[in-house]
Each structure stands twice: as C-alpha cells, then as structure tokens.
N, C-alpha and C positions, 0 to 999 in steps of 0.2 A: 825348103820347107814348105809346108803346103796352108795356106788361109784360106783357104776355100770358107771352112767353118765361124772364121773374122768379118769376111767380107758380107756373104748370105743376109746375115741378120740386123747387119747395119745397114743394108740397102736395101731390105725389107721394110725396116724401119722411115728408111727416108721416103720411101715410096708413097708408104702409109699416109705419114705427113703431107706430106705434098697432094694426094688424090683426097683425103680430109681437106685441107687446106681451099679444095676447089669445087668441089662439093660443098662449103657454104655459100650463102647468098650473098651479094653484098653486104647487106645490111647487117647480117649476122656477123661477117666477118670486120666491120666497122665495129659493130658491138663487143667483138670478143674484145679487139684487138685494142678499144680506148678501154675497157674495164682494166685490161692488165698494165696500161698506161698511167690508168688511174692506180693503181696499185703499188707501184714500182717505180717512177717518173718522180722525181722532184717539181714542183712546181713552176713555173716559169716566174708567177708574182705568189706574195706572199696573201693567202686565204683562208679564207670559213666555211667548209662544208657543213651544213646542216641537218643531223641527220634524226633527227627525232623532234617534232611540233605534230601540234593537232591541224593544220592547214597548211595549202600546201597542190604544186600542180603536178609533180610527177609520179605519173600512174602507178608506176611499179613500186614504189615505196608507202607504205600504209600509216597513217597519219594515227597518232594517240594523243594521248595530253602526256606532255611531258617534254624533256629538252637533251640533246645532247649533239654535239660539235666536233667537227674534226677541228684544229687549228694549227694552219700549216705555215712556220713563222721564223727569222733566222736559223735557217736549217735543221727546225724543229719539228717534228709532229706530236701534238700532242692532241688527246682525247678529252674534250669537257663534257664530264656528264654523261649517262649513260640511256638513259630516258627512263620508260616506265614498262617497259614488261619485253624479258630478254628475248623472245622470239619475234616480235615486232623489230626490236632493234637491231636482231640477227639480220630479218630481210632486208632491214633499211641499210644496214655497210654492205651486204652483200652488192643489192641493187646500185650503191653509188661508184662500187669497185673500192673498197677501202678496205686495205691489210691492217688490222690491228695487230701482226704477229711485229710490224715493223715499228709500232709507235717508240719516243723515248720517254714519254710519262702521260698519265692520264690525272685528271685532276677531278674529284667529285666536290662539286658548289658545298650541298648541303646533304644534312640526313634523310630527307625528305622522298617517299617512295618512287617519285614521278623522275626523278632526277638520279638513284641509284638503284633500280630495278634491273635493267639491264647489267649488271655489274658481274652476273654467273656465268654470261657469255660472258665477255670481255676474258674471265679469268680462266673460263675451258681453253678457249683459243690462244690466250697468253696468260699463260697462271706468274710468270714470273714479272712481268710488268710495274715499274713502283708506280704508286696510287699515292698523291698528295689528298689529304682528307683535314677535316676543322678537327680539332683536338679537343675533346666534349669528355669529362668526366662520367664515368661508365656508361659511356657513348656506343654505339653501334661498329665503329670502327675499331674495336679499343682504345685504352687508356692507358694511366696510370696516376697514382696517389701515392703524398708522403702515408706512410700509416699512423700519422702526430690528427690526420682528417677528423677522427671519430675520438670520442673523449675516452679515459681510463679510469677506469674503478679499481685502484690497486689494495681496496680492502677482501676483494673477491678471492674465492680459492682458483689454482691454476685453470683448473677443469669448467670453471663458468669463465674463463676471459678468453678474447678472442686470441687465437695461434699461443695458448697457455702462458697467454702476458708478458710475451718476446714476437711481438710482428717484427715482418722483415723492416726494412728502411723505406722502398718502395713496392709501394703492393700494383701488379700488375695485373689488368683485367682482359680478359678476352675481344675477341670482334663475331660477329656473324659471317665471316669470310676465313676459317682459320688455313695458316699456308700463303693467307693473299700478302703483298710487302706493299704495307701502305706505311706513309710517314705522315705525323700527323701534326698539323699547322695551329698552332695557338700566337700567332703572331706575325704582322706582315712580312715577307722573309722573299729578298733575289734567290730565284732558284735556277735560274741561266743568265747568262748575261745579258742584257734587258728586259728579261719574263720576269715578272713580282709575280706572288701570290700574296694578294688586299683576304688580311685577315679582320673581320669584323662581327658583330655580336649585336643582333636585331633588337629594337626595346620595343616592337609594333606588337598591339595588343594581340594574340592568339599565335604569338611566337616568341615572345619577351626570352631571352636567353638564348637562343637558336645562332648558333655559329655559323658562317656562311663564307666562303673563299670565293673572291673574283681573281680572275685572270689581266692583267695590266701590262702593255708593249710597247715596250718606249722604240719608238719610230723615227724617223728623218723629219717626220710631216708632225706627228705630237703621237699623243699618247692614243691604247686602239683597247680599248677594255672589252670581254667578252664575263657575263656577267651572267648567272644562271638561274634566279628570283629577285635581286637585289631585297632580302627583307630587311637588311641593317639602312634600308635606302638610298636612292642611286645618287643622291647627295652625297650622304657619309661616305661611297665607294668613291666619287670623284673627290672629293676634297685629299682624302687618302692618297689618291694617284697621284692628285697635283702637288704635291710635296715634292715627288720627281721630274715630270713636266706640265703646267703649268695650263697647256698647252691640251686637248681635247681633240682627238682628234674625229675618232671614232667610235662607240657603242654598238654592243650587237647582245643579245639575247632578252630576257625577261625583266621587267622591272615591277613587277607584283601591283599594276594596277587594274587588275581582273576586276574586281567588285566595289571601284573607287570610285568614289560621287565624281560628278562632272565638275566641282569645286577643285578637287585634290587633283585631280587631272591637269586641269590648266595651269594648277602651282606650282606640279612638276614639268611641266612644257614650258613655261616662263622661266622657271628657272634654267634648265638646260639651255634653250634658246639665248636668255640675254643673261643669265649671271655665268653660264659657266662657260658660253658661246660655242658649244659644242657641233663642230663642220658637218658632221655625219651621222644618221642612225639608223641603226638596220633592227627594231624592237621585234621580239617574237614569242612565243609559248605565252608566260601568265600577264606578259602587257596589257589587252584587255581589247575586245574591238574595238568599244567609243574609244580609247587610247590612240588604239591605231589611226584611228579617223583624224581627231586631232592634233597628233604630231605629224599627221600628212601634211594637213593644211598648214599648220608652223613651217617645217623643214623643208615641204616644196622641193624639188629634185636633188634634196639633197637629203631624203629619205630614201630609204632602198627598201623592197621587198626581200621577207628573208623566209617564207616559207620551207616547207618540209623539201629539200632537194639542194633546194638554193647554192649556188655558190658566189661568196661575196670574197671577190679581187679587191686586194687593200692595193693603198697607196695613196699617192699626192689626189688622185680624184678614185674614189672605190667604186667600183659597179657590183651590179650583179647577174648573175645567171642561172636564171631560174630551171635552166636543166645543163647536164655537163655538154660541151661541144665536143665534136673529134677530130680528132684530129689528121685524118684522113677524110678526103673529099670521094 
C-alpha cells in the first residue's frame, strides 16, 4: 500500500514545528512555554492571581479601577469578579496566561460596574460557565418574586389588572446577559467542599441594601477570605466566616476604605489585627492608599503586596510573587 501521501504532510508538520521552535529566541520560548503552563497546569500550591487593579508592577497588564482575581484552590479554578472594562480584562487575562475556558465557576461579588464590566469578555470566551451572583429584586443578574409582592384591587375590571387579575405564582425577571448561566445566591452557602459564598447586605450610607458575595476557603491553616469591596463591612464578613472556622488566616481584596477618615482606618486595622487576629493580609482595589500604609505598618512582614499581576501563594506561610516565575532556566 502506498503511504507517501500520509507521511509527507506529517513530516512537513514536524519539520515546521521544529524550525519554529528553533527560531524563537530563548526569552520568547520561555515566555511562550510559561504562558502555556500557566493556562493548562494545575498550580503546585493554592494561589490567587490578581487580574485587575489600578496598581501593580507588570508592564504587560493594564491598570484600571476595578477588581478581578483567579483563585486556584482545592482542585478548583474560580474567577472572582471581572473588573471594569472587557478589553482591559481580556488584555490582562492573556498577559497572565489564564485560560478562562477551564474555570469551574465564576463569582461576581456585587453589581457595581468595576466588578462586573468584564462579563461580556468572559461570556464570549466561556458562554456556559456557571456564575454565582447576588440575588436582588429586579437585579441586573435576573431575579424572581412571588406575585404576591404587589397589592391587588379586585374591584377593577380584568383589562385594568396585571395579567388580567391572574398573575403567575412566581414572576421571573430578565438579566443584562441573556443566556448566561447565573445561579443567584441570597444566603451563605457552601458551593463546593471547603468553599463557601458569604452573602451579606450593606448597611453603609450610599450602598444600603447592596448585596455582596465574598469567598471563604476553609484550609488546614485557617480561613482564607477573598473579598470584592467589603461593602457589608469586613468585620461582618469575618464574623460570618468565623462560624465555620474562627481562625482567619488570610484576607485578599478590597476593604472599601478608599475615602475613609484616619479614625475609621485605624479602627478597622485594630479590629483585624487585635480582635480577629488575622494572620496575613493582602489588600487591594478599594482599600485605599492611606489604608495600605496603615495596614502595612500594623502587619509588617505579614502584609503582602497584591498589585496587578501578583500571584499570592497560599499555605502556612503565604507569599507574593510580583511577576510569574518561569519553570525554565
């Protein structure tokens, strides 16, 4: 049997691949290989990669106001928030070598644009990914209410009544991303072994009734918290997490102290350090520059830098890597 037609293309393919590899500079080869490893390999240690923020050291990633992070822990890959701008989010995801098609699920902490603006890019890349989001009446993520929520007037003729006076038992309302696989959360719930979504409501001026989700990860070293903006208050979030594990080992994300006066910053810092005895902290996003300074002074070497592109490796002694480290020399 003549096999020439089979072998020639295969040989050519192999040759082209080898030549392509050889013409790559050592730096390009390492960069390409590292990006592939980042997107396909499971991390040696549980970690959090900051994909969106307004400060950082990695030149290939664009700074912008907002927050997003990839959480890799307990065998799961979780996208927490999507930042403010889909184009910036896309650039940063690619620069970090993150493969959004391999997510186990995503979490949108709350409905503010700087945390959900990149959803259009996520859904373009991974349209069926499960997305946990806060359940709010008439919210942007969709919602449902019993039709008993509105008052009835039986004396009206049918053509003046909603649904001719016979509404459905449950009324379902649409979301801003039709077809997206949202699962709406209105109470604290464990969504995977050791992974809990904390659902709380803000009572702060300007954000009253805003619902927010935080991610609590129960580890052998204690509780790890990933927070978006902490609108309900970081103390309230910790108190809810402490119902599962009283040792708060690590907190990463926004603490919403960006416009807080010094007295409030000091009060929160004292609470974290002395009341809750938090082991490690890696603040970002809306924590605020004055708060970065105060928290760094209070926590010392247990304060971790968490700028854009940083990898926060978890474990008994967490540490931050300001840029990915190649496995190739």
